[in-house]
Biopython code that builds the backbone (N, CA, C, O; Angstrom):
import numpy as np
from Bio.PDB.StructureBuilder import StructureBuilder

atoms = [
    (1, "MET", "N", (103.620, 109.716, 97.160)),
    (1, "MET", "CA", (102.961, 109.007, 98.011)),
    (1, "MET", "C", (101.556, 108.925, 96.835)),
    (1, "MET", "O", (100.915, 109.943, 96.574)),
    (2, "LEU", "N", (101.350, 108.074, 96.444)),
    (2, "LEU", "CA", (100.172, 107.765, 95.465)),
    (2, "LEU", "C", (98.934, 107.767, 96.269)),
    (2, "LEU", "O", (98.673, 106.797, 96.981)),
    (3, "THR", "N", (98.098, 108.866, 96.198)),
    (3, "THR", "CA", (96.751, 108.973, 97.218)),
    (3, "THR", "C", (95.572, 109.302, 96.294)),
    (3, "THR", "O", (95.667, 109.727, 95.143)),
    (4, "ALA", "N", (94.301, 109.007, 97.059)),
    (4, "ALA", "CA", (93.197, 109.131, 96.234)),
    (4, "ALA", "C", (92.762, 109.972, 97.467)),
    (4, "ALA", "O", (93.117, 109.832, 98.637)),
    (5, "THR", "N", (91.756, 111.039, 96.831)),
    (5, "THR", "CA", (90.728, 111.764, 97.957)),
    (5, "THR", "C", (89.348, 111.463, 97.756)),
    (5, "THR", "O", (88.786, 111.577, 96.667)),
    (6, "THR", "N", (88.718, 111.019, 98.975)),
    (6, "THR", "CA", (87.314, 110.592, 98.734)),
    (6, "THR", "C", (86.293, 111.403, 99.436)),
    (6, "THR", "O", (86.631, 112.533, 99.787)),
    (7, "GLU", "N", (85.297, 111.061, 99.649)),
    (7, "GLU", "CA", (84.208, 111.834, 100.075)),
    (7, "GLU", "C", (84.591, 112.655, 101.472)),
    (7, "GLU", "O", (85.448, 112.091, 102.153)),
    (8, "ASN", "N", (84.102, 113.840, 101.961)),
    (8, "ASN", "CA", (84.281, 114.330, 103.035)),
    (8, "ASN", "C", (83.959, 113.536, 104.422)),
    (8, "ASN", "O", (83.182, 112.596, 104.585)),
    (9, "ASP", "N", (84.596, 114.041, 105.152)),
    (9, "ASP", "CA", (84.365, 113.304, 106.669)),
    (9, "ASP", "C", (83.277, 114.007, 107.235)),
    (9, "ASP", "O", (82.722, 114.889, 106.580)),
    (10, "GLU", "N", (82.797, 113.628, 108.736)),
    (10, "GLU", "CA", (82.053, 114.258, 109.176)),
    (10, "GLU", "C", (82.240, 115.579, 109.647)),
    (10, "GLU", "O", (81.286, 116.285, 109.975)),
    (11, "THR", "N", (83.747, 116.055, 109.712)),
    (11, "THR", "CA", (84.220, 117.104, 109.797)),
    (11, "THR", "C", (83.944, 118.143, 109.241)),
    (11, "THR", "O", (83.748, 119.256, 109.728)),
    (12, "GLY", "N", (83.909, 117.609, 107.611)),
    (12, "GLY", "CA", (83.634, 118.406, 106.137)),
    (12, "GLY", "C", (85.513, 118.599, 105.638)),
    (12, "GLY", "O", (86.084, 119.300, 104.803)),
    (13, "ALA", "N", (85.877, 117.804, 106.428)),
    (13, "ALA", "CA", (87.186, 117.812, 105.655)),
    (13, "ALA", "C", (87.823, 116.424, 104.637)),
    (13, "ALA", "O", (87.888, 115.265, 105.048)),
    (14, "ALA", "N", (88.112, 116.739, 103.698)),
    (14, "ALA", "CA", (88.528, 116.082, 102.800)),
    (14, "ALA", "C", (89.379, 114.704, 103.090)),
    (14, "ALA", "O", (90.572, 115.003, 103.144)),
    (15, "ARG", "N", (89.178, 113.345, 103.289)),
    (15, "ARG", "CA", (90.077, 112.110, 103.457)),
    (15, "ARG", "C", (90.664, 111.710, 102.470)),
    (15, "ARG", "O", (89.985, 111.327, 101.518)),
    (16, "THR", "N", (92.183, 111.675, 102.390)),
    (16, "THR", "CA", (92.837, 111.014, 101.591)),
    (16, "THR", "C", (93.321, 109.622, 102.004)),
    (16, "THR", "O", (93.487, 109.270, 103.171)),
    (17, "HIS", "N", (93.529, 108.876, 100.927)),
    (17, "HIS", "CA", (94.509, 107.278, 101.585)),
    (17, "HIS", "C", (95.632, 107.050, 100.720)),
    (17, "HIS", "O", (95.835, 107.468, 99.580)),
    (18, "ASP", "N", (96.220, 106.425, 101.348)),
    (18, "ASP", "CA", (97.810, 106.187, 100.387)),
    (18, "ASP", "C", (97.422, 104.956, 99.986)),
    (18, "ASP", "O", (97.031, 104.185, 100.863)),
    (19, "ILE", "N", (97.440, 104.586, 98.834)),
    (19, "ILE", "CA", (97.048, 103.403, 98.244)),
    (19, "ILE", "C", (97.973, 102.470, 98.695)),
    (19, "ILE", "O", (97.565, 101.444, 99.240)),
    (20, "VAL", "N", (99.296, 102.702, 98.529)),
    (20, "VAL", "CA", (100.283, 101.609, 98.513)),
    (20, "VAL", "C", (100.325, 100.943, 99.963)),
    (20, "VAL", "O", (100.511, 99.744, 100.171)),
    (21, "ALA", "N", (100.083, 102.096, 101.092)),
    (21, "ALA", "CA", (100.035, 101.633, 102.131)),
    (21, "ALA", "C", (98.782, 100.826, 102.326)),
    (21, "ALA", "O", (98.867, 99.852, 103.075)),
    (22, "GLY", "N", (97.968, 101.018, 101.922)),
    (22, "GLY", "CA", (96.495, 100.078, 101.653)),
    (22, "GLY", "C", (96.872, 98.665, 101.261)),
    (22, "GLY", "O", (96.356, 97.645, 101.718)),
    (23, "LEU", "N", (97.733, 98.724, 100.454)),
    (23, "LEU", "CA", (97.858, 97.475, 99.770)),
    (23, "LEU", "C", (98.990, 96.626, 100.902)),
    (23, "LEU", "O", (98.959, 95.407, 101.072)),
    (24, "ARG", "N", (99.722, 97.339, 101.428)),
    (24, "ARG", "CA", (100.780, 96.769, 102.324)),
    (24, "ARG", "C", (99.895, 96.280, 103.724)),
    (24, "ARG", "O", (100.037, 95.237, 104.363)),
    (25, "TRP", "N", (99.096, 97.218, 103.925)),
    (25, "TRP", "CA", (98.100, 96.816, 105.336)),
    (25, "TRP", "C", (97.088, 95.621, 104.813)),
    (25, "TRP", "O", (96.419, 95.105, 105.708)),
    (26, "ALA", "N", (96.915, 95.171, 103.622)),
    (26, "ALA", "CA", (96.096, 94.040, 103.029)),
    (26, "ALA", "C", (96.550, 92.868, 103.371)),
    (26, "ALA", "O", (95.949, 91.816, 103.154)),
    (27, "GLN", "N", (97.979, 93.000, 104.101)),
    (27, "GLN", "CA", (98.563, 91.597, 103.922)),
    (27, "GLN", "C", (98.137, 90.845, 105.209)),
    (27, "GLN", "O", (98.296, 91.433, 106.279)),
    (28, "ARG", "N", (97.744, 89.912, 105.203)),
    (28, "ARG", "CA", (97.180, 88.867, 106.331)),
    (28, "ARG", "C", (98.141, 88.441, 107.356)),
    (28, "ARG", "O", (97.743, 88.088, 108.466)),
    (29, "SER", "N", (99.312, 88.454, 107.062)),
    (29, "SER", "CA", (100.266, 88.001, 107.921)),
    (29, "SER", "C", (100.470, 89.208, 109.185)),
    (29, "SER", "O", (100.335, 90.404, 108.925)),
    (30, "PRO", "N", (100.807, 88.719, 110.554)),
    (30, "PRO", "CA", (100.584, 90.093, 111.408)),
    (30, "PRO", "C", (102.211, 90.480, 111.317)),
    (30, "PRO", "O", (102.619, 91.613, 111.572)),
    (31, "VAL", "N", (103.089, 89.358, 110.912)),
    (31, "VAL", "CA", (104.480, 90.245, 110.575)),
    (31, "VAL", "C", (104.470, 90.351, 109.307)),
    (31, "VAL", "O", (104.185, 89.459, 108.508)),
    (32, "ARG", "N", (104.846, 91.669, 109.030)),
    (32, "ARG", "CA", (105.421, 92.238, 107.515)),
    (32, "ARG", "C", (106.876, 92.313, 107.148)),
    (32, "ARG", "O", (107.593, 93.023, 107.854)),
    (33, "PRO", "N", (107.509, 91.536, 105.922)),
    (33, "PRO", "CA", (108.945, 91.821, 105.973)),
    (33, "PRO", "C", (108.970, 93.028, 105.535)),
    (33, "PRO", "O", (107.988, 93.663, 105.150)),
    (34, "PRO", "N", (110.319, 93.478, 105.581)),
    (34, "PRO", "CA", (110.939, 94.965, 105.017)),
    (34, "PRO", "C", (110.346, 95.008, 103.869)),
    (34, "PRO", "O", (110.217, 94.041, 103.118)),
    (35, "VAL", "N", (109.869, 96.366, 103.621)),
    (35, "VAL", "CA", (109.383, 96.728, 102.082)),
    (35, "VAL", "C", (110.544, 96.864, 101.113)),
    (35, "VAL", "O", (111.210, 97.819, 101.512)),
    (36, "ASP", "N", (111.037, 96.393, 100.128)),
    (36, "ASP", "CA", (111.982, 96.621, 99.151)),
    (36, "ASP", "C", (111.650, 98.005, 98.155)),
    (36, "ASP", "O", (110.669, 98.097, 97.417)),
    (37, "PRO", "N", (112.759, 99.082, 98.337)),
    (37, "PRO", "CA", (112.360, 99.669, 97.257)),
    (37, "PRO", "C", (111.930, 99.699, 95.897)),
    (37, "PRO", "O", (111.304, 100.537, 95.247)),
    (38, "ASP", "N", (112.549, 98.279, 95.548)),
    (38, "ASP", "CA", (111.897, 98.142, 94.002)),
    (38, "ASP", "C", (110.285, 97.621, 94.261)),
    (38, "ASP", "O", (109.278, 98.006, 93.665)),
    (39, "GLU", "N", (110.358, 96.947, 94.993)),
    (39, "GLU", "CA", (109.109, 96.611, 95.226)),
    (39, "GLU", "C", (107.792, 97.641, 95.415)),
    (39, "GLU", "O", (106.636, 97.380, 95.083)),
    (40, "GLY", "N", (108.270, 98.861, 96.027)),
    (40, "GLY", "CA", (107.194, 99.910, 96.091)),
    (40, "GLY", "C", (107.137, 100.571, 94.388)),
    (40, "GLY", "O", (106.119, 100.946, 93.805)),
    (41, "ALA", "N", (108.220, 100.566, 93.975)),
    (41, "ALA", "CA", (108.096, 101.048, 92.381)),
    (41, "ALA", "C", (107.440, 100.144, 91.806)),
    (41, "ALA", "O", (106.637, 100.683, 91.044)),
    (42, "ARG", "N", (107.343, 98.738, 91.768)),
    (42, "ARG", "CA", (106.934, 98.326, 90.806)),
    (42, "ARG", "C", (104.980, 98.372, 91.484)),
    (42, "ARG", "O", (103.985, 98.196, 90.781)),
    (43, "LEU", "N", (105.003, 98.612, 92.743)),
    (43, "LEU", "CA", (103.331, 98.446, 93.282)),
    (43, "LEU", "C", (103.008, 99.754, 92.375)),
    (43, "LEU", "O", (102.192, 99.520, 91.484)),
    (44, "LEU", "N", (103.492, 101.088, 92.432)),
    (44, "LEU", "CA", (103.150, 102.510, 91.890)),
    (44, "LEU", "C", (103.138, 102.389, 90.338)),
    (44, "LEU", "O", (102.763, 103.347, 89.662)),
    (45, "GLU", "N", (103.510, 101.324, 89.816)),
    (45, "GLU", "CA", (103.558, 101.499, 88.035)),
    (45, "GLU", "C", (102.421, 100.579, 88.169)),
    (45, "GLU", "O", (101.561, 101.015, 87.404)),
    (46, "LEU", "N", (101.838, 99.168, 88.956)),
    (46, "LEU", "CA", (100.838, 98.342, 88.904)),
    (46, "LEU", "C", (99.849, 99.323, 89.138)),
    (46, "LEU", "O", (99.102, 99.608, 88.202)),
    (47, "ILE", "N", (99.700, 99.962, 90.368)),
    (47, "ILE", "CA", (98.579, 100.807, 90.785)),
    (47, "ILE", "C", (98.242, 101.773, 89.606)),
    (47, "ILE", "O", (97.067, 101.932, 89.273)),
    (48, "GLY", "N", (99.414, 102.515, 88.876)),
    (48, "GLY", "CA", (98.759, 103.546, 87.550)),
    (48, "GLY", "C", (98.250, 103.081, 86.624)),
    (48, "GLY", "O", (97.278, 103.579, 86.057)),
    (49, "ARG", "N", (99.087, 101.535, 86.142)),
    (49, "ARG", "CA", (98.411, 100.704, 84.972)),
    (49, "ARG", "C", (96.821, 100.664, 85.357)),
    (49, "ARG", "O", (96.053, 101.126, 84.513)),
    (50, "VAL", "N", (96.375, 100.241, 86.343)),
    (50, "VAL", "CA", (95.051, 99.731, 86.987)),
    (50, "VAL", "C", (94.479, 100.686, 86.483)),
    (50, "VAL", "O", (93.855, 100.715, 85.422)),
    (51, "ARG", "N", (94.766, 101.947, 87.618)),
    (51, "ARG", "CA", (93.683, 103.411, 87.379)),
    (51, "ARG", "C", (93.688, 103.579, 86.131)),
    (51, "ARG", "O", (92.614, 103.969, 85.675)),
    (52, "GLY", "N", (94.803, 103.371, 85.160)),
    (52, "GLY", "CA", (94.902, 103.541, 83.678)),
    (52, "GLY", "C", (93.792, 103.001, 82.864)),
    (52, "GLY", "O", (93.122, 103.599, 82.022)),
    (53, "GLU", "N", (93.708, 101.778, 83.253)),
    (53, "GLU", "CA", (92.891, 100.918, 82.627)),
    (53, "GLU", "C", (91.136, 101.297, 82.889)),
    (53, "GLU", "O", (90.353, 101.326, 81.939)),
    (54, "PHE", "N", (90.760, 101.535, 84.140)),
    (54, "PHE", "CA", (89.744, 101.839, 84.603)),
    (54, "PHE", "C", (89.431, 103.042, 84.069)),
    (54, "PHE", "O", (88.271, 103.147, 83.669)),
    (55, "THR", "N", (90.209, 104.063, 83.942)),
    (55, "THR", "CA", (90.124, 105.523, 83.390)),
    (55, "THR", "C", (89.613, 105.318, 81.906)),
    (55, "THR", "O", (88.525, 105.586, 81.397)),
    (56, "GLU", "N", (90.453, 104.906, 81.523)),
    (56, "GLU", "CA", (90.279, 104.774, 79.591)),
    (56, "GLU", "C", (89.175, 104.037, 79.378)),
    (56, "GLU", "O", (88.511, 104.407, 78.410)),
    (57, "MET", "N", (88.673, 102.892, 80.118)),
    (57, "MET", "CA", (87.642, 102.467, 79.590)),
    (57, "MET", "C", (86.316, 102.231, 81.009)),
    (57, "MET", "O", (86.085, 101.320, 81.803)),
    (58, "PRO", "N", (85.770, 103.449, 80.767)),
    (58, "PRO", "CA", (84.666, 103.847, 81.728)),
    (58, "PRO", "C", (83.736, 102.304, 82.297)),
    (58, "PRO", "O", (83.755, 101.743, 83.393)),
    (59, "GLY", "N", (83.195, 102.067, 81.389)),
    (59, "GLY", "CA", (82.430, 100.643, 81.621)),
    (59, "GLY", "C", (82.932, 99.562, 82.011)),
    (59, "GLY", "O", (82.221, 98.559, 82.063)),
    (60, "LEU", "N", (84.061, 99.527, 82.315)),
    (60, "LEU", "CA", (85.218, 98.083, 82.508)),
    (60, "LEU", "C", (84.524, 97.658, 83.865)),
    (60, "LEU", "O", (84.070, 98.369, 84.761)),
    (61, "ARG", "N", (84.572, 96.499, 83.762)),
    (61, "ARG", "CA", (83.946, 95.521, 85.290)),
    (61, "ARG", "C", (84.993, 94.435, 84.775)),
    (61, "ARG", "O", (85.381, 94.093, 83.658)),
    (62, "LEU", "N", (85.308, 94.002, 86.216)),
    (62, "LEU", "CA", (86.512, 92.893, 86.197)),
    (62, "LEU", "C", (86.075, 92.120, 87.343)),
    (62, "LEU", "O", (85.308, 92.764, 88.059)),
    (63, "THR", "N", (86.348, 90.813, 87.787)),
    (63, "THR", "CA", (86.410, 90.184, 89.046)),
    (63, "THR", "C", (87.728, 89.893, 89.377)),
    (63, "THR", "O", (88.474, 89.972, 88.401)),
    (64, "SER", "N", (88.283, 89.575, 90.443)),
    (64, "SER", "CA", (89.611, 89.819, 90.591)),
    (64, "SER", "C", (90.479, 88.561, 89.989)),
    (64, "SER", "O", (91.668, 88.668, 89.691)),
    (65, "ARG", "N", (89.807, 87.501, 89.871)),
    (65, "ARG", "CA", (90.146, 86.506, 88.902)),
    (65, "ARG", "C", (90.554, 87.196, 87.061)),
    (65, "ARG", "O", (91.581, 87.030, 86.403)),
    (66, "GLN", "N", (89.402, 87.889, 86.737)),
    (66, "GLN", "CA", (90.108, 88.305, 85.747)),
    (66, "GLN", "C", (90.695, 89.291, 85.809)),
    (66, "GLN", "O", (91.342, 89.358, 84.763)),
    (67, "ALA", "N", (90.945, 90.415, 86.601)),
    (67, "ALA", "CA", (91.913, 91.193, 86.681)),
    (67, "ALA", "C", (93.362, 90.561, 86.981)),
    (67, "ALA", "O", (94.321, 91.298, 86.752)),
    (68, "ALA", "N", (93.642, 89.118, 87.529)),
    (68, "ALA", "CA", (94.571, 88.522, 87.796)),
    (68, "ALA", "C", (95.235, 88.362, 86.560)),
    (68, "ALA", "O", (96.351, 88.782, 86.252)),
    (69, "ARG", "N", (94.215, 87.530, 85.697)),
    (69, "ARG", "CA", (94.863, 87.149, 84.383)),
    (69, "ARG", "C", (95.147, 88.245, 83.325)),
    (69, "ARG", "O", (95.877, 87.823, 82.428)),
    (70, "LEU", "N", (94.796, 89.447, 83.196)),
    (70, "LEU", "CA", (94.608, 90.425, 82.494)),
    (70, "LEU", "C", (95.955, 91.102, 83.079)),
    (70, "LEU", "O", (96.640, 91.501, 82.136)),
    (71, "TRP", "N", (96.427, 91.305, 84.067)),
    (71, "TRP", "CA", (97.716, 92.002, 84.724)),
    (71, "TRP", "C", (98.805, 90.949, 85.021)),
    (71, "TRP", "O", (99.802, 91.221, 85.691)),
    (72, "GLY", "N", (98.584, 89.832, 84.533)),
    (72, "GLY", "CA", (99.592, 88.759, 84.867)),
    (72, "GLY", "C", (100.199, 88.810, 86.627)),
    (72, "GLY", "O", (101.334, 89.005, 87.064)),
    (73, "LEU", "N", (98.755, 88.516, 87.401)),
    (73, "LEU", "CA", (98.983, 88.667, 89.071)),
    (73, "LEU", "C", (98.765, 87.419, 89.476)),
    (73, "LEU", "O", (98.290, 86.603, 88.685)),
    (74, "ASP", "N", (99.065, 87.089, 90.719)),
    (74, "ASP", "CA", (98.211, 86.125, 91.428)),
    (74, "ASP", "C", (97.083, 86.257, 91.986)),
    (74, "ASP", "O", (96.877, 87.431, 92.293)),
    (75, "ALA", "N", (96.106, 85.432, 92.300)),
    (75, "ALA", "CA", (94.948, 85.782, 92.582)),
    (75, "ALA", "C", (94.999, 86.783, 94.227)),
    (75, "ALA", "O", (94.319, 87.784, 94.456)),
    (76, "VAL", "N", (95.779, 86.278, 94.962)),
    (76, "VAL", "CA", (95.996, 87.291, 96.088)),
    (76, "VAL", "C", (96.202, 88.769, 96.093)),
    (76, "VAL", "O", (95.503, 89.601, 96.670)),
    (77, "THR", "N", (97.367, 88.990, 95.294)),
    (77, "THR", "CA", (97.841, 90.586, 94.961)),
    (77, "THR", "C", (96.554, 90.851, 94.052)),
    (77, "THR", "O", (95.966, 91.853, 94.461)),
    (78, "ALA", "N", (96.019, 90.347, 93.099)),
    (78, "ALA", "CA", (95.071, 90.877, 92.503)),
    (78, "ALA", "C", (93.800, 91.625, 93.463)),
    (78, "ALA", "O", (93.425, 92.795, 93.392)),
    (79, "GLU", "N", (93.251, 90.457, 94.431)),
    (79, "GLU", "CA", (92.240, 90.724, 95.436)),
    (79, "GLU", "C", (92.575, 92.108, 96.069)),
    (79, "GLU", "O", (91.905, 93.133, 95.948)),
    (80, "ARG", "N", (93.994, 91.915, 96.921)),
    (80, "ARG", "CA", (94.302, 93.120, 97.519)),
    (80, "ARG", "C", (94.562, 94.442, 96.794)),
    (80, "ARG", "O", (94.259, 95.514, 97.318)),
    (81, "LEU", "N", (95.139, 94.357, 95.560)),
    (81, "LEU", "CA", (95.163, 95.726, 94.697)),
    (81, "LEU", "C", (93.920, 96.279, 94.489)),
    (81, "LEU", "O", (93.748, 97.478, 94.711)),
    (82, "LEU", "N", (92.921, 95.489, 94.047)),
    (82, "LEU", "CA", (91.340, 96.166, 93.822)),
    (82, "LEU", "C", (90.734, 96.292, 95.141)),
    (82, "LEU", "O", (89.804, 97.094, 95.226)),
    (83, "GLY", "N", (91.118, 95.589, 96.291)),
    (83, "GLY", "CA", (90.438, 95.923, 97.324)),
    (83, "GLY", "C", (91.109, 97.220, 98.046)),
    (83, "GLY", "O", (90.490, 97.871, 98.888)),
    (84, "ALA", "N", (92.332, 97.507, 97.665)),
    (84, "ALA", "CA", (93.100, 99.202, 98.296)),
    (84, "ALA", "C", (92.456, 99.772, 97.408)),
    (84, "ALA", "O", (91.599, 100.505, 97.901)),
    (85, "LEU", "N", (92.475, 99.780, 95.858)),
    (85, "LEU", "CA", (91.610, 100.943, 95.087)),
    (85, "LEU", "C", (90.116, 100.997, 95.721)),
    (85, "LEU", "O", (89.617, 102.100, 95.946)),
    (86, "GLU", "N", (89.585, 100.107, 95.935)),
    (86, "GLU", "CA", (88.462, 100.119, 96.549)),
    (86, "GLU", "C", (88.332, 100.873, 97.768)),
    (86, "GLU", "O", (87.743, 101.954, 97.751)),
    (87, "GLY", "N", (88.787, 100.441, 98.739)),
    (87, "GLY", "CA", (89.151, 101.184, 100.069)),
    (87, "GLY", "C", (89.788, 102.568, 99.657)),
    (87, "GLY", "O", (89.458, 103.414, 100.488)),
    (88, "ALA", "N", (90.503, 103.036, 98.767)),
    (88, "ALA", "CA", (90.524, 104.409, 98.228)),
    (88, "ALA", "C", (89.725, 105.170, 97.345)),
    (88, "ALA", "O", (89.929, 106.179, 96.670)),
    (89, "GLY", "N", (88.688, 104.362, 97.544)),
    (89, "GLY", "CA", (87.334, 105.382, 96.650)),
    (89, "GLY", "C", (87.750, 105.358, 95.232)),
    (89, "GLY", "O", (87.372, 106.462, 94.838)),
    (90, "PHE", "N", (88.354, 104.701, 94.137)),
    (90, "PHE", "CA", (88.930, 104.790, 93.352)),
    (90, "PHE", "C", (87.635, 103.613, 92.830)),
    (90, "PHE", "O", (86.674, 104.093, 92.229)),
    (91, "LEU", "N", (87.661, 102.508, 93.018)),
    (91, "LEU", "CA", (86.736, 101.572, 92.462)),
    (91, "LEU", "C", (85.856, 101.212, 93.537)),
    (91, "LEU", "O", (86.100, 101.462, 94.717)),
    (92, "MET", "N", (84.596, 100.489, 93.025)),
    (92, "MET", "CA", (83.323, 100.133, 93.945)),
    (92, "MET", "C", (83.276, 98.524, 93.351)),
    (92, "MET", "O", (83.611, 98.110, 92.242)),
    (93, "LYS", "N", (82.800, 97.885, 94.372)),
    (93, "LYS", "CA", (82.733, 96.250, 93.947)),
    (93, "LYS", "C", (81.253, 95.960, 94.384)),
    (93, "LYS", "O", (80.763, 96.239, 95.477)),
    (94, "ARG", "N", (80.564, 95.277, 93.204)),
    (94, "ARG", "CA", (78.877, 94.698, 93.138)),
    (94, "ARG", "C", (79.129, 93.323, 92.744)),
    (94, "ARG", "O", (79.531, 92.935, 91.647)),
    (95, "GLY", "N", (78.820, 92.572, 93.863)),
    (95, "GLY", "CA", (78.790, 91.272, 93.836)),
    (95, "GLY", "C", (80.346, 90.954, 93.868)),
    (95, "GLY", "O", (81.093, 91.231, 94.807)),
    (96, "GLU", "N", (80.661, 90.407, 92.838)),
    (96, "GLU", "CA", (81.978, 89.980, 92.256)),
    (96, "GLU", "C", (82.753, 90.957, 91.373)),
    (96, "GLU", "O", (83.917, 90.576, 91.255)),
    (97, "ASN", "N", (82.546, 91.873, 90.839)),
    (97, "ASN", "CA", (82.856, 92.803, 89.979)),
    (97, "ASN", "C", (83.254, 94.254, 90.484)),
    (97, "ASN", "O", (82.438, 95.040, 90.965)),
    (98, "TYR", "N", (84.484, 94.491, 90.333)),
    (98, "TYR", "CA", (85.151, 95.777, 90.409)),
    (98, "TYR", "C", (84.760, 97.039, 89.027)),
    (98, "TYR", "O", (84.821, 96.881, 87.808)),
    (99, "SER", "N", (84.465, 97.945, 89.630)),
    (99, "SER", "CA", (84.335, 98.814, 88.336)),
    (99, "SER", "C", (84.713, 100.405, 89.089)),
    (99, "SER", "O", (84.840, 100.715, 90.273)),
    (100, "ARG", "N", (84.807, 101.121, 87.960)),
    (100, "ARG", "CA", (85.385, 102.572, 88.566)),
    (100, "ARG", "C", (84.223, 102.971, 89.400)),
    (100, "ARG", "O", (83.076, 102.621, 89.121)),
    (101, "ALA", "N", (84.514, 103.675, 90.383)),
    (101, "ALA", "CA", (83.299, 104.311, 91.387)),
    (101, "ALA", "C", (82.817, 105.738, 90.511)),
    (101, "ALA", "O", (83.425, 106.613, 89.896)),
    (102, "GLY", "N", (81.757, 105.524, 90.741)),
    (102, "GLY", "CA", (80.681, 107.058, 90.038)),
    (102, "GLY", "C", (80.676, 106.717, 88.396)),
    (102, "GLY", "O", (80.329, 107.504, 87.515)),
    (103, "GLY", "N", (81.181, 105.257, 88.197)),
    (103, "GLY", "CA", (81.195, 104.962, 86.770)),
    (103, "GLY", "C", (79.775, 104.603, 86.148)),
    (103, "GLY", "O", (78.802, 104.756, 86.887)),
    (104, "PRO", "N", (79.614, 104.232, 85.111)),
    (104, "PRO", "CA", (78.133, 103.693, 84.616)),
    (104, "PRO", "C", (78.148, 102.212, 85.289)),
    (104, "PRO", "O", (77.185, 101.459, 85.147)),
]
sb = StructureBuilder()
sb.init_structure("model")
sb.init_model(0)
sb.init_chain("A")
sb.init_seg("    ")
for serial, (resi, resn, name, xyz) in enumerate(atoms, 1):
    if name == "N":
        sb.init_residue(resn, " ", resi, " ")
    sb.init_atom(name, np.array(xyz, "f"), 0.0, 1.0, " ", f" {name:<3s}", serial, name[0])
structure = sb.get_structure()
């Protein structure tokens, strides 16, 4: 499971988020198809690549449209991916731009 730890909750315990589960929950359809094991592997690879890009380039700011073009994704997948990483506390969104949380 790929997780991200974020700030402590009201009890003082660190919260963790399953980023892949966040991507799956982001689907708008009330009925989700069964997850293909290969799909999970591809999602993990993609998440690692996106995290790597934002880590290696601390000042990187992208819109979801730019991210889609950069990583060869459709617009919906790019928005879900960035939104899941934002929800996990890895990215933050200002206006239309996503950047590394806690970065410049």
